Structures are given as structure tokens and as C-alpha cells.
N, C-alpha and C positions, 0 to 999 in steps of 0.2 A: 135732138131734144132741145127745146127752147129753154134758156135759163129763166129763172124766176125774176120778177121785177126787183126783188130785194137783191139778187145777185148782180143784176145789171147796175143798180144804184151803187152797190158796193164797189164794183169795178170802176165806175165813173169817179167816185171819190178817191179810190186808191190811185188812179192815174193823176188826178188833180193834186193829191198829196205829194207826188213825186216831182211836181213842177214848182217853180218859184211863185211866190205870192203874186196874185194878179194874172197869172198865166191861164191860158185856156187850152181845151182839147177839142178835137173834132169828134163828133159822135162815132165816126168810123174807127177811131182809136179804141173806143170801148168795145165796139163790135168785133174788131180784130183780136182784142185781148180775150174775147169769149169764144171765138171760133177762127181757127187759122185758115181754113179753106175759104177761098174767095167767094164761092157761091154761098157758103154757110154764113159768113159774116155779112155779106150783102143782104141776105134774107133777114138778118137780125136788125137791120137799120130801122124799120118801122117800130119795132119794140123799144129800141134805144131812144128814139125820138119821143115815143109815148111816155116812157119813164122820165125822160128829161122834162117834158111838159108838166108832169105831175110834181116833180121835185121843184120846178120853178114856181108852180102855183102855191106850193107849201113854203116857199121862201128860202129853200136850202140850196138852190142852184140858180145860176143866171144863164139864160139862153140869148145869144146875140147873133146878129147878122150885120156885118159892116159896122160893128161897134154899137149898134142900137138894139135894145131889148125887143125880142120877138117871141111869138108863140111857136114852139117847136113843131106843133102839128100843122100850123098854117103857113109857116115860112117856106118859101120856095128857094132852092139853091142852098149854098153852104151855110151852115150855122156853126157856132162855137159854144162850148159849155165851160162855165167857170164858176167860181165861188161868188156869192153875192158881194156887192161892193162894200156893204156895211159889216161884213163878217171877216174875222181874221182866220188864219190857218188852224188855230186851236179849236175853233167852234165846230 
């Protein structure tokens, strides 16, 4: 069963809340937190990227590749998810 977009977003922010200010996570960290089996978490990666892209468009998440902002749906290769630069951890 695929988790809801809200559940995926919640896990992304839960993982970020456990990290130092300015730290990022890999989308696979969120996928792995949602599904332990390798096949299952890999199958969740498109959904995690889709949710990350929506959160970035809303301004509540930053998606980067090699330190530059990217579109989570168009970026090829590894991306990182983090809090926007202008927001603190309490936001």
C-alpha cells in the first residue's frame, strides 16, 4: 500500500527535524523510513520525488543537486531535501 502524500511529507519533515539546522536528507531516507523492504522503498522513490517537488513549489522544502536548487521531477541523479534557506527549524 502506497502511503499518502501527507504521510510522505510528514516523514520528510520528521527526518529533517532530527538533523542539525541546514542539514539535508536523501529522498531514499524517507522512502526507507516508509518501507523497510528494498523493493518496496525503491518503488516509493517516484512518489517521494513527486511530493518533494510539490513541497518545493509551495516553498516549504528545498530540493538541491550539488548545492543548486533543482526540480525534483526533472533532476537526474542524486538530489537532497532540506529546509528552505530563509526558514528556521521552528517554522
